[in-house]
N, C-alpha and C positions, 0 to 999 in steps of 0.2 A: 046076554052077551054080544057084542058087536062083531062080526065077521067078514072078512073080504074074501070074496068067491071070485071065480074065473080062474080057469087053470093057468094062465100066463103069469098071474100074481102070486102063486103059490109060495115061492121062496124069495122074491126079489129084495124084500126087506133085510135080510141077512146077508146077501150078495153084494159084491164090490167091483164096480167097473172103473178099470184104470187104463189110461192110454200111456203109452210110452212115447218119450220125445228126447229128442237129442238137445241137449243145451249147448251153448256156443262153445265150451270147451270139449265136447263130445262125449260127455258123462250122461249117462241116462238119468232121467228124472221122471218122476211119477206126477201126472198131473190129473187131479180129479177135476172133472168138467161140472160146475154146478148146474142143479136141475132149474129149467126155468119154463114156467108155464107162460105160453103165449097164446091169449084168447080173448076175444071181446066179450065172453059171455061170463056170468058170476054165478055162483050157487044160488039155487033156488029151490023151494020146496023144503022136502026133507034133508037135502044136501048138505046146508049148513051144521045141522045137529050131527049126522052122520060123520063129516069131516073132523068135528070136535071130538065124539067120543073115539073114533080112529087113533087121533092123535094122542088123547090122553091114555087109550091102550097101550101105544108105543111108548110112551113116556113112563108108564108104570112097568113097562117089560114083559107085556103079554105076548107070549110066543106066537099065538094063533088068534086070528080074527076073520071074520067072514063078513062080507057085505053083500047082501042079497038084493036082487032087482029083476024086473023083467027086461027084456031086449029092447034097448032104448032108454033106458030109465035115467041114464047118465053114471052108471059105475066107474067108468074110465075117467071119465071127468073128476068125479069124487075123488077117486085116488090120485090123479095128478094135483089135486088141491092138497091133499094129505102129505103129498111129497114136497110140497112148497114149505111146509111148516116142520117138516121134522130135521131138515138141515144134515142129512146122513147120506152118505153114497148108496146108490142104488143101482140095481140091473134090471131094466125093464125088457121083458121078453114077449113077445105078442105073436099069436098065431097068424097065419095067412089066410083070411076068409074066403 
């Protein structure tokens, strides 16, 4: 089983992030901001397989997954790449180190 760890990723796949914007005619409109990963890095090592397995789990409807890794192993970057594939609204919450 593939799992996504780190407390700040616990429930963001089921959360929705919306911004309120005022349209020209002053009606409120919900705007979903598309997730965009900006990086010069590319997934390496075990990351491509982890990204693929996590995306497949989400497509299957798996409610819980965990990504394990030591400090500095690229877990956040791996999850960022997963987000580029799922095309769903997300809420990213991060602790302040």
